Z-matrix of the N, CA and C atoms (Angstrom, degrees):
N
C 1 1.446
C 2 1.517 1 110.08
N 3 1.327 2 114.40 1 139.06
C 4 1.444 3 120.12 2 176.36
C 5 1.502 4 112.82 3 -79.32
N 6 1.312 5 117.11 4 173.59
C 7 1.460 6 121.96 5 -178.07
C 8 1.522 7 112.85 6 -60.51
N 9 1.363 8 118.52 7 -34.60
C 10 1.448 9 122.27 8 -176.73
C 11 1.539 10 112.97 9 -94.50
N 12 1.339 11 117.44 10 -2.03
C 13 1.471 12 120.26 11 -177.10
C 14 1.521 13 110.22 12 -76.75
N 15 1.329 14 113.95 13 141.24
C 16 1.473 15 120.95 14 176.99
C 17 1.502 16 107.55 15 -126.99
N 18 1.302 17 116.71 16 137.17
C 19 1.481 18 121.09 17 174.13
C 20 1.527 19 107.53 18 -134.58
N 21 1.320 20 113.39 19 134.82
C 22 1.474 21 120.48 20 178.85
C 23 1.511 22 108.25 21 -137.82
N 24 1.308 23 117.78 22 132.29
C 25 1.447 24 122.70 23 174.39
C 26 1.529 25 108.27 24 -128.48
N 27 1.325 26 116.95 25 125.55
C 28 1.460 27 123.74 26 177.57
C 29 1.513 28 108.83 27 -128.96
N 30 1.297 29 116.79 28 145.47
C 31 1.440 30 122.20 29 173.99
C 32 1.524 31 107.65 30 -117.59
N 33 1.354 32 117.25 31 138.45
C 34 1.461 33 119.89 32 178.61
C 35 1.523 34 109.87 33 -131.15
N 36 1.327 35 114.81 34 153.82
C 37 1.471 36 122.15 35 -178.16
C 38 1.530 37 110.04 36 -134.77
N 39 1.318 38 117.57 37 137.26
C 40 1.474 39 123.07 38 172.85
C 41 1.531 40 111.52 39 54.84
N 42 1.332 41 116.50 40 50.94
C 43 1.444 42 123.21 41 -179.44
C 44 1.511 43 110.90 42 -106.41
N 45 1.338 44 118.13 43 147.29
C 46 1.464 45 122.81 44 173.17
C 47 1.511 46 107.81 45 -102.18
N 48 1.324 47 115.91 46 131.07
C 49 1.490 48 120.60 47 177.36
C 50 1.517 49 111.18 48 -133.84
N 51 1.308 50 115.71 49 152.88
C 52 1.455 51 121.20 50 172.09
C 53 1.538 52 107.43 51 -116.00
N 54 1.342 53 116.67 52 101.33
C 55 1.470 54 119.45 53 -174.57
C 56 1.526 55 112.71 54 -65.18
N 57 1.317 56 116.99 55 -31.08
C 58 1.481 57 122.81 56 178.99
C 59 1.509 58 106.46 57 -142.88
N 60 1.345 59 115.75 58 150.38
C 61 1.465 60 119.95 59 177.48
C 62 1.522 61 111.29 60 -61.00
N 63 1.330 62 119.22 61 -24.32
C 64 1.437 63 122.57 62 -173.84
C 65 1.542 64 111.95 63 -90.12
N 66 1.314 65 118.22 64 -6.73
C 67 1.484 66 121.71 65 178.79
C 68 1.507 67 109.91 66 -109.63
N 69 1.363 68 117.44 67 145.37
C 70 1.462 69 118.88 68 174.88
C 71 1.515 70 110.00 69 -67.68
N 72 1.322 71 117.76 70 160.21
C 73 1.444 72 121.52 71 -177.99
C 74 1.544 73 112.78 72 -61.92
N 75 1.329 74 114.96 73 146.40
C 76 1.470 75 121.09 74 170.68
C 77 1.499 76 105.46 75 -95.78
N 78 1.354 77 117.22 76 125.36
C 79 1.438 78 121.82 77 -174.82
C 80 1.530 79 111.81 78 -107.20
N 81 1.336 80 115.20 79 156.13
C 82 1.466 81 120.56 80 174.88
C 83 1.517 82 114.18 81 68.75
N 84 1.309 83 118.75 82 24.93
C 85 1.455 84 123.24 83 -173.27
C 86 1.543 85 111.19 84 -78.76
N 87 1.322 86 116.43 85 137.57
C 88 1.449 87 123.77 86 171.23
C 89 1.522 88 108.02 87 -112.52
N 90 1.340 89 118.16 88 147.64
C 91 1.465 90 117.57 89 179.07
C 92 1.490 91 114.00 90 171.92
N 93 1.353 92 113.85 91 -157.83
C 94 1.452 93 121.48 92 -176.86
C 95 1.532 94 110.62 93 -137.31
N 96 1.319 95 114.58 94 154.00
C 97 1.474 96 122.39 95 170.38
C 98 1.512 97 105.15 96 -122.88
N 99 1.320 98 116.72 97 128.44
C 100 1.476 99 121.17 98 179.93
C 101 1.512 100 109.01 99 -132.45
N 102 1.322 101 115.74 100 134.10
C 103 1.471 102 121.25 101 168.21
C 104 1.526 103 104.44 102 -119.01
N 105 1.321 104 115.05 103 121.96
C 106 1.446 105 121.36 104 -179.56
C 107 1.526 106 110.29 105 -152.03
N 108 1.310 107 116.15 106 126.83
C 109 1.439 108 121.24 107 177.47
C 110 1.540 109 111.98 108 53.77
N 111 1.358 110 114.69 109 47.32
C 112 1.460 111 122.74 110 178.60
C 113 1.525 112 114.42 111 62.37
N 114 1.327 113 116.96 112 27.68
C 115 1.468 114 121.97 113 176.43
C 116 1.528 115 108.02 114 -125.94
N 117 1.331 116 115.88 115 125.34
C 118 1.458 117 121.95 116 175.11
C 119 1.551 118 107.66 117 -99.22
N 120 1.321 119 116.53 118 125.07
C 121 1.453 120 121.52 119 177.64
C 122 1.506 121 109.95 120 -128.06
N 123 1.340 122 116.46 121 124.88
C 124 1.461 123 122.33 122 172.92
C 125 1.519 124 106.40 123 -113.16
N 126 1.320 125 115.83 124 119.18
C 127 1.475 126 121.36 125 178.66
C 128 1.520 127 108.24 126 -116.89
N 129 1.323 128 115.91 127 133.40
C 130 1.463 129 120.34 128 -178.34
C 131 1.506 130 112.12 129 -133.18
N 132 1.336 131 115.82 130 159.48
C 133 1.470 132 121.35 131 177.71
C 134 1.536 133 108.81 132 -152.44
N 135 1.303 134 113.80 133 159.99
C 136 1.488 135 123.38 134 172.92
C 137 1.545 136 113.47 135 66.01
N 138 1.327 137 116.21 136 32.83
C 139 1.469 138 119.17 137 177.88
C 140 1.519 139 112.75 138 -94.45
N 141 1.317 140 115.78 139 175.05
C 142 1.467 141 122.78 140 177.74
C 143 1.533 142 109.41 141 -145.06
N 144 1.319 143 115.41 142 146.95
C 145 1.452 144 120.97 143 170.79
C 146 1.521 145 106.80 144 -109.68
N 147 1.337 146 116.15 145 123.68
C 148 1.457 147 119.99 146 -178.82
C 149 1.551 148 112.36 147 -118.38
N 150 1.324 149 116.81 148 -21.17
C 151 1.477 150 119.85 149 179.56
C 152 1.523 151 110.45 150 -86.49
N 153 1.334 152 115.58 151 140.58
C 154 1.445 153 120.18 152 174.64
C 155 1.530 154 115.56 153 77.63
N 156 1.322 155 117.27 154 8.18
C 157 1.458 156 123.02 155 178.02
C 158 1.523 157 109.23 156 -132.91
N 159 1.360 158 116.41 157 152.20
C 160 1.459 159 119.39 158 -179.56
C 161 1.529 160 112.02 159 -70.52
N 162 1.329 161 117.11 160 -41.39
C 163 1.473 162 123.10 161 178.21
C 164 1.516 163 108.21 162 -125.00
N 165 1.339 164 117.35 163 147.77
C 166 1.469 165 119.20 164 -178.91
C 167 1.566 166 111.84 165 -54.97
N 168 1.315 167 114.40 166 144.34
C 169 1.464 168 122.72 167 176.33
C 170 1.509 169 107.98 168 -112.13
N 171 1.325 170 116.71 169 126.32
C 172 1.462 171 121.17 170 178.80
C 173 1.521 172 109.52 171 -79.01
N 174 1.331 173 115.11 172 142.35
C 175 1.468 174 121.92 173 174.17
C 176 1.537 175 105.18 174 -122.28
N 177 1.355 176 115.41 175 85.06
C 178 1.478 177 117.71 176 -174.84
C 179 1.521 178 113.82 177 -65.89
N 180 1.322 179 118.55 178 -27.29
C 181 1.440 180 119.70 179 175.46
C 182 1.509 181 112.06 180 -161.15
N 183 1.308 182 115.86 181 155.79
C 184 1.458 183 120.74 182 177.34
C 185 1.516 184 110.54 183 -164.96
N 186 1.347 185 115.43 184 156.40
C 187 1.444 186 122.13 185 179.84
C 188 1.517 187 110.64 186 -139.45
N 189 1.313 188 116.50 187 138.73
C 190 1.455 189 124.50 188 175.92
C 191 1.529 190 106.94 189 -126.40
N 192 1.347 191 117.66 190 122.54
C 193 1.448 192 121.45 191 -175.16
C 194 1.542 193 111.60 192 -130.96
N 195 1.322 194 115.82 193 131.61
C 196 1.481 195 121.07 194 170.44
C 197 1.519 196 106.37 195 -119.46
N 198 1.324 197 115.64 196 123.54
C 199 1.462 198 122.61 197 176.48
C 200 1.520 199 110.47 198 -95.40
N 201 1.270 200 118.02 199 161.42
C 202 1.473 201 123.86 200 178.88
C 203 1.521 202 110.17 201 54.33
N 204 1.297 203 115.96 202 51.59
C 205 1.470 204 122.92 203 -175.42
C 206 1.541 205 112.28 204 -58.84
N 207 1.304 206 118.06 205 -29.11
C 208 1.454 207 121.78 206 -175.95
C 209 1.527 208 113.77 207 -75.45
N 210 1.321 209 119.00 208 -15.68
C 211 1.456 210 122.07 209 178.21
C 212 1.537 211 109.74 210 -61.79
N 213 1.310 212 115.84 211 140.44
C 214 1.463 213 120.65 212 -179.34
C 215 1.510 214 112.53 213 -96.76
N 216 1.288 215 116.17 214 38.75
C 217 1.471 216 121.17 215 177.62
C 218 1.525 217 108.17 216 -132.01
N 219 1.328 218 115.72 217 178.33
C 220 1.449 219 119.23 218 175.61
C 221 1.500 220 108.15 219 -64.73
N 222 1.318 221 115.50 220 131.67
C 223 1.470 222 121.06 221 -174.45
C 224 1.533 223 109.96 222 -108.71
N 225 1.325 224 115.85 223 137.87
C 226 1.481 225 118.41 224 174.56
C 227 1.534 226 109.57 225 -69.31
N 228 1.324 227 115.76 226 150.64
C 229 1.461 228 120.87 227 176.96
C 230 1.514 229 109.43 228 -127.23
N 231 1.336 230 116.59 229 147.21
C 232 1.433 231 122.63 230 172.92
C 233 1.515 232 108.78 231 -107.74
N 234 1.337 233 117.22 232 129.51
C 235 1.432 234 122.61 233 -179.47
C 236 1.531 235 108.96 234 -124.56
N 237 1.286 236 116.25 235 129.73
C 238 1.473 237 121.56 236 175.76
C 239 1.532 238 108.13 237 -130.67
N 240 1.305 239 117.56 238 120.08
C 241 1.478 240 122.32 239 179.74
C 242 1.521 241 108.71 240 -128.75
N 243 1.316 242 116.21 241 139.85
C 244 1.455 243 120.59 242 171.81
C 245 1.535 244 107.05 243 -110.51
N 246 1.345 245 115.30 244 130.99
C 247 1.427 246 122.99 245 179.15
C 248 1.524 247 109.26 246 -114.81
N 249 1.329 248 116.88 247 149.14
C 250 1.476 249 120.99 248 172.03
C 251 1.547 250 107.62 249 -144.79
N 252 1.326 251 116.36 250 126.13
C 253 1.449 252 120.51 251 -179.44
C 254 1.511 253 111.73 252 175.50
N 255 1.331 254 116.30 253 -164.59
C 256 1.438 255 122.14 254 179.29
C 257 1.539 256 110.15 255 -66.59
N 258 1.329 257 116.35 256 143.07
C 259 1.464 258 121.26 257 -176.12
C 260 1.528 259 111.68 258 -55.52
N 261 1.343 260 119.11 259 -41.64
C 262 1.462 261 121.15 260 -178.69
C 263 1.533 262 110.73 261 -62.92
N 264 1.334 263 116.05 262 -43.53
C 265 1.455 264 119.60 263 179.63
C 266 1.524 265 112.47 264 -67.61
N 267 1.343 266 117.16 265 -39.42
C 268 1.447 267 121.22 266 176.51
C 269 1.531 268 109.84 267 -62.88
N 270 1.322 269 116.37 268 -41.85
C 271 1.459 270 121.04 269 177.87
C 272 1.506 271 111.90 270 -60.35
N 273 1.336 272 116.33 271 -41.06
C 274 1.463 273 119.95 272 177.83
C 275 1.505 274 110.90 273 -61.26
N 276 1.319 275 117.73 274 -41.97
C 277 1.481 276 121.42 275 -178.40
C 278 1.507 277 112.77 276 -71.48
N 279 1.327 278 116.38 277 -46.46
C 280 1.480 279 117.58 278 -174.61
C 281 1.511 280 113.13 279 -78.70
N 282 1.342 281 117.13 280 -5.31
C 283 1.464 282 118.24 281 175.70
C 284 1.510 283 111.25 282 -97.38
N 285 1.316 284 119.14 283 2.17
C 286 1.466 285 122.74 284 174.09
C 287 1.510 286 108.95 285 -79.36
N 288 1.326 287 117.30 286 154.06
C 289 1.460 288 119.90 287 174.95
C 290 1.556 289 108.59 288 -62.85
N 291 1.281 290 122.21 289 147.48
C 292 1.440 291 125.55 290 2.89
C 293 1.516 292 114.59 291 -88.86
N 294 1.330 293 117.92 292 0.14
C 295 1.466 294 120.66 293 -173.27
C 296 1.537 295 112.84 294 -70.46
N 297 1.334 296 116.52 295 -54.85
C 298 1.478 297 122.08 296 -178.48
C 299 1.520 298 112.81 297 47.89
N 300 1.341 299 116.38 298 35.56
C 301 1.485 300 121.11 299 -173.23
C 302 1.524 301 113.43 300 -61.36
N 303 1.322 302 117.92 301 -39.52
C 304 1.458 303 119.55 302 -178.01
C 305 1.535 304 111.70 303 -73.10
N 306 1.323 305 116.81 304 -28.59
C 307 1.464 306 119.70 305 176.09
C 308 1.524 307 110.27 306 -69.34
N 309 1.330 308 117.55 307 -27.03
C 310 1.460 309 122.14 308 -176.44
C 311 1.521 310 112.94 309 -93.66
N 312 1.328 311 118.35 310 -28.72
C 313 1.478 312 120.72 311 -177.83
C 314 1.532 313 109.70 312 -154.46
N 315 1.309 314 117.15 313 165.43
C 316 1.474 315 121.62 314 177.40
C 317 1.508 316 109.26 315 -85.25
N 318 1.351 317 116.16 316 139.67
C 319 1.461 318 120.87 317 178.37
C 320 1.511 319 109.93 318 -90.48
N 321 1.325 320 116.60 319 134.05
C 322 1.463 321 121.25 320 175.98
C 323 1.519 322 109.10 321 -150.27
N 324 1.321 323 116.87 322 167.18
C 325 1.465 324 120.54 323 176.28
C 326 1.526 325 112.24 324 98.23
N 327 1.315 326 115.92 325 -161.90
C 328 1.471 327 123.68 326 -179.62
C 329 1.515 328 111.30 327 -63.83
N 330 1.321 329 117.51 328 146.40
C 331 1.475 330 120.41 329 -179.51
C 332 1.514 331 113.39 330 -78.29
N 333 1.316 332 117.31 331 68.02
C 334 1.445 333 123.31 332 170.70
C 335 1.529 334 108.42 333 -146.91
N 336 1.315 335 116.66 334 154.67
C 337 1.445 336 118.54 335 -178.25
C 338 1.529 337 110.11 336 -150.19
N 339 1.310 338 116.65 337 156.73
C 340 1.466 339 121.69 338 178.61
C 341 1.528 340 108.71 339 -140.42
N 342 1.357 341 117.78 340 67.72
C 343 1.479 342 118.07 341 -178.53
C 344 1.534 343 110.30 342 -69.62
N 345 1.309 344 116.90 343 147.85
C 346 1.436 345 122.58 344 176.50
C 347 1.531 346 107.65 345 -129.19
N 348 1.319 347 115.84 346 146.16
C 349 1.442 348 119.13 347 -178.39
C 350 1.517 349 109.94 348 -143.97
N 351 1.322 350 116.24 349 143.91
C 352 1.453 351 121.00 350 172.24
C 353 1.517 352 107.11 351 -118.94
N 354 1.338 353 115.50 352 135.29
C 355 1.473 354 119.88 353 -179.50
C 356 1.499 355 108.30 354 -121.91
């Protein structure tokens, strides 16, 4: 590691997080937070969404990444979440901003989804 390099590794258990203001919180999440080479990565697993849906929606895994952390401007973020649950509840979640998936296309197939978004 160089003189200006920073590395941080944290592990968390049973945490509630709100990945976006437009999504309900994900509860009971386990995972890690890593800062390495100016990249922040939050990885989570085993969460659930219970607010704003008729039946709980599982969030078996998800990742939130910000690159170029040292820049002093608004930074883009990559978000990847996997959902599993009833089709109606999944539709409710994936039609919220920024995804708006149902407004853009018709949903069909198995009741699971893995929307990804870059901001």
